[in-house]
ZAMARGU-4260 file (C-alpha; in steps of 0.2 Angstrom, whole numbers, plus 5000, padded with zeros to 4 digits):
<rodrens>
0) 5017/4925/4962 | 4999/4921/4958 | 4994/4930/4942 | 4976/4932/4937 | 4968/4939/4921
5) 4957/4954/4920 | 4944/4943/4912 | 4943/4931/4927 | 4943/4944/4940 | 4929/4954/4932
10) 4918/4938/4931 | 4911/4935/4949 | 4905/4917/4943 | 4923/4911/4940 | 4930/4901/4954
15) 4946/4908/4960 | 4946/4900/4977 | 4962/4889/4975 | 4972/4904/4968 | 4966/4916/4982
20) 4971/4902/4994 | 4988/4900/4986 | 4992/4919/4986 | 4984/4925/5003 | 4983/4909/5013
25) 4996/4898/5022 | 5011/4897/5010 | 5007/4912/5000 | 5016/4929/4998 | 5001/4939/5002
30) 5000/4947/4985 | 4991/4944/4969 | 4994/4951/4951 | 4981/4955/4938 | 4986/4956/4920
35) 4977/4963/4905 | 4968/4978/4914 | 4961/4989/4900 | 4970/5006/4901 | 4981/5002/4915
40) 4998/5003/4906 | 4993/5020/4899 | 4987/5027/4916 | 5003/5021/4924 | 5014/5028/4911
45) 5005/5045/4913 | 5007/5047/4931 | 5022/5038/4938 | 5035/5048/4928 | 5028/5064/4935
50) 5034/5060/4952 | 5052/5065/4947 | 5046/5083/4942 | 5035/5084/4958 | 5049/5079/4970
55) 5061/5092/4962 | 5049/5107/4962 | 5056/5122/4971 | 5055/5121/4990 | 5042/5135/4991
60) 5031/5126/4979 | 5032/5110/4989 | 5028/5119/5005 | 5011/5124/4997 | 5007/5106/4995
65) 5009/5101/5013 | 4995/5098/5025 | 5000/5097/5043 | 4982/5096/5051 | 4980/5079/5042
70) 4998/5074/5048 | 5003/5075/5030 | 4990/5062/5024 | 4986/5074/5010 | 4998/5082/4997
75) 5017/5082/4999 | 5027/5074/5013 | 5046/5073/5015 | 5055/5070/5031 | 5038/5070/5041
80) 5038/5052/5045 | 5050/5045/5058 | 5061/5030/5059 | 5062/5029/5078 | 5068/5047/5082
85) 5075/5051/5065 | 5065/5059/5051 | 5064/5048/5036 | 5072/5057/5021 | 5074/5042/5010
90) 5057/5045/5001 | 5045/5058/4997 | 5026/5055/4995 | 5011/5064/4987 | 4995/5058/4995
95) 4978/5060/4987 | 4961/5053/4987 | 4957/5047/4969 | 4938/5045/4972 | 4933/5062/4979
100) 4942/5078/4983 | 4933/5080/5000 | 4928/5063/5007 | 4916/5060/5021 | 4904/5073/5028
105) 4910/5090/5036 | 4907/5082/5053 | 4917/5066/5049 | 4932/5077/5042 | 4932/5086/5058
110) 4932/5070/5068 | 4944/5061/5058 | 4956/5073/5050 | 4969/5060/5046 | 4957/5048/5038
115) 4947/5061/5028 | 4958/5075/5022 | 4953/5085/5007 | 4965/5084/4992 | 4978/5097/4988
120) 4984/5098/4970 | 4999/5106/4961 | 4988/5114/4948 | 4999/5128/4943 | 5015/5119/4943
125) 5009/5103/4936 | 4992/5106/4927 | 4990/5088/4921 | 4995/5079/4937 | 4977/5079/4945
130) 4969/5071/4930 | 4983/5057/4929 | 4982/5053/4947 | 4963/5052/4948 | 4963/5041/4932
135) 4975/5028/4939 | 4968/5028/4956 | 4950/5025/4951 | 4956/5011/4940 | 4965/5003/4954
140) 4950/5005/4965 | 4939/4996/4953 | 4950/4981/4952 | 4951/4980/4971 | 4932/4980/4972
145) 4931/4966/4958 | 4944/4955/4967 | 4936/4958/4984 | 4920/4949/4978 | 4930/4933/4975
150) 4939/4935/4992 | 4921/4936/5000 | 4916/4921/4990 | 4931/4911/4996 | 4929/4916/5014
155) 4910/4912/5014 | 4914/4894/5008 | 4928/4892/5021 | 4923/4901/5037 | 4907/4898/5046
160) 4897/4914/5051 | 4906/4924/5038 | 4895/4939/5033 | 4889/4940/5015 | 4899/4952/5004
165) 4908/4959/5020 | 4923/4966/5011 | 4917/4969/4994 | 4902/4980/5000 | 4915/4990/5011
170) 4927/4992/4996 | 4913/4997/4984 | 4905/5011/4995 | 4921/5018/5004 | 4927/5035/5002
175) 4943/5031/5011 | 4955/5028/4997 | 4973/5035/4998 | 4984/5035/4983 | 5003/5037/4988
180) 5014/5042/4974 | 5031/5038/4981 | 5048/5045/4975 | 5063/5036/4983 | 5078/5047/4983
185) 5096/5040/4980 | 5103/5033/4996 | 5119/5038/5004 | 5134/5027/5001 | 5135/5021/5019
190) 5117/5016/5019 | 5119/5006/5002 | 5136/4998/5009 | 5126/4991/5024 | 5116/4980/5013
195) 5101/4982/5023 | 5085/4974/5015 | 5074/4988/5021 | 5085/5003/5016 | 5071/5012/5006
200) 5056/5007/5017 | 5057/4997/5033 | 5048/4981/5037 | 5029/4982/5040 | 5013/4974/5037
205) 4999/4984/5028 | 4987/4988/5042 | 4972/4991/5031 | 4961/4981/5020 | 4968/4980/5002
210) 4982/4989/4994 | 4983/4990/4975 | 5001/4992/4968 | 5005/4999/4951 | 5023/4992/4951
215) 5038/5003/4950 | 5050/5012/4939 | 5068/5018/4941 | 5075/5035/4935 | 5091/5045/4935
220) 5088/5057/4949 | 5097/5071/4940 | 5088/5070/4924 | 5072/5061/4927 | 5076/5049/4912
225) 5069/5031/4915 | 5082/5018/4917 | 5083/4999/4920 | 5085/4994/4938 | 5104/4993/4939
230) 5103/4982/4955 | 5095/4964/4954 | 5094/4964/4973 | 5084/4981/4974 | 5065/4981/4975
235) 5051/4974/4985 | 5054/4960/4997 | 5041/4950/5007 | 5042/4937/5021 | 5036/4920/5016
240) 5028/4908/5027 | 5044/4900/5032 | 5051/4917/5038 | 5062/4919/5023 | 5064/4936/5014
245) 5059/4934/4996 | 5061/4947/4982 | 5044/4950/4973 | 5045/4957/4955 | 5028/4963/4949
250) 5027/4961/4930 | 5027/4978/4921 | 5010/4974/4913 | 5002/4969/4930 | 4994/4978/4944
255) 4996/4969/4961 | 4985/4968/4976 | 4992/4966/4993 | 4982/4959/5008 | 4981/4970/5024
260) 4979/4965/5042 | 4960/4970/5043 | 4956/4957/5030 | 4966/4944/5041 | 4955/4949/5055
265) 4938/4949/5047 | 4941/4932/5038 | 4946/4924/5055 | 4964/4921/5050 | 4959/4912/5034
270) 4970/4925/5024 | 4986/4933/5030 | 4995/4949/5028 | 5014/4947/5026 | 5028/4958/5031
275) 5037/4968/5017 | 5050/4981/5014 | 5059/4989/4999 | 5078/4988/4997 | 5088/5002/4989
280) 5097/5001/4973 | 5116/5001/4971 | 5121/5010/4955 | 5132/5002/4943 | 5150/5004/4947
285) 5157/5019/4938 | 5141/5024/4930 | 5139/5040/4940 | 5120/5038/4940 | 5110/5043/4955
290) 5096/5030/4956 | 5079/5034/4961 | 5063/5023/4962 | 5045/5028/4959 | 5030/5018/4964
295) 5011/5020/4967 | 5002/5010/4980 | 4983/5014/4983 | 4976/5010/5000 | 4958/5005/4999
300) 4950/5005/5016 | 4934/5006/5026 | 4927/5021/5036 | 4936/5023/5053 | 4921/5018/5063
305) 4921/5001/5054 | 4921/4987/5067 | 4935/4974/5065 | 4926/4959/5071 | 4931/4941/5068
310) 4917/4928/5063 | 4908/4920/5077 | 4917/4905/5084 | 4935/4910/5078 | 4948/4912/5092
315) 4960/4926/5094 | 4974/4914/5091 | 4967/4908/5074 | 4966/4927/5069 | 4983/4932/5074
320) 4993/4917/5071 | 5011/4916/5075 | 5016/4933/5067 | 5034/4938/5063 | 5047/4947/5074
325) 5050/4960/5060 | 5033/4969/5064 | 5024/4972/5081 | 5012/4957/5085 | 4994/4959/5079
330) 4987/4953/5095 | 4995/4968/5104 | 4987/4980/5092 | 4970/4972/5088 | 4965/4975/5106
335) 4947/4968/5106 | 4934/4960/5094 | 4925/4974/5087 | 4939/4987/5089 | 4936/5001/5076
340) 4947/5002/5061 | 4952/5020/5066 | 4957/5015/5084 | 4967/5000/5077 | 4977/5011/5065
345) 4981/5023/5080 | 4987/5009/5091 | 4997/5002/5076 | 5006/5018/5072 | 5010/5020/5090
350) 5017/5002/5091 | 5027/5004/5075 | 5035/5020/5081 | 5041/5011/5097 | 5046/4995/5088
355) 5057/5005/5075 | 5064/5015/5089 | 5069/4999/5099
</rodrens>
């Protein structure tokens, strides 16, 4: 994995072209880590352990945190996503916008209820939760903005007709940010015995722009006590450029940034999103510990009406590349040059549903 320092990411004059190419270009894993971010460790330690308490709130308390009109894109969600025709009970999610409690205008929220839901907080049950979530999410957004300036700089050097500051302006001004505090419940014995690489989260590409990752932690599901990962095979996997599945360990003192398909489109295929999944943890034999995992991605995207347009002179083949059979082909989801981000997401969700069902 390519690891950058906070100092070099924060300085727009530093040349990170070769490192961005190694991470996000041909041969890369589609992810970069950033070390030394001030306050990151404390913010991470303040939020992630609270996922256990949240996931184990009484059912009536969790029901108050659900938001069906947004298709559960705000507040608590468990068993609302589907893997084909089956509800996904492997993980629970708490969705929130760290930048603002009510993004967009009233009209935009009515037009795009999935993209612009208002936050729902467990204020009575967990009074410190909101502050911790916003602190970590805002910090992650700041790092994405800083890194995106270097991405723009590299794309401008390499791609004719690439617009100035295209991604960084969008990342800096967006109100569409979605934190997702994930709690992975212990998996049934038959699922663990199958050895499937995607037992906690199935294979997928991030369909948006840039995803900040706060790493992960493992806990005893019954007590909430933090434990070491008992299974060296458990965790995040990505597909490398040779089509092989590679385990990716984000260093505990690093935040990572994963590239989404929208960045692949607007850079004309210069940079590439990579399929990834999460493999469940097998407990140590005889330990009796039920292992859970906690993670926190934060998806930083543009407004739904943002046009996904490749630079002039770039072909669809250059943008979409060869793809990977683990995910629906990009060329069947990016339907036309200039397709809006919102329409692209809708098409993508529909095709992933069909792909998983198949």
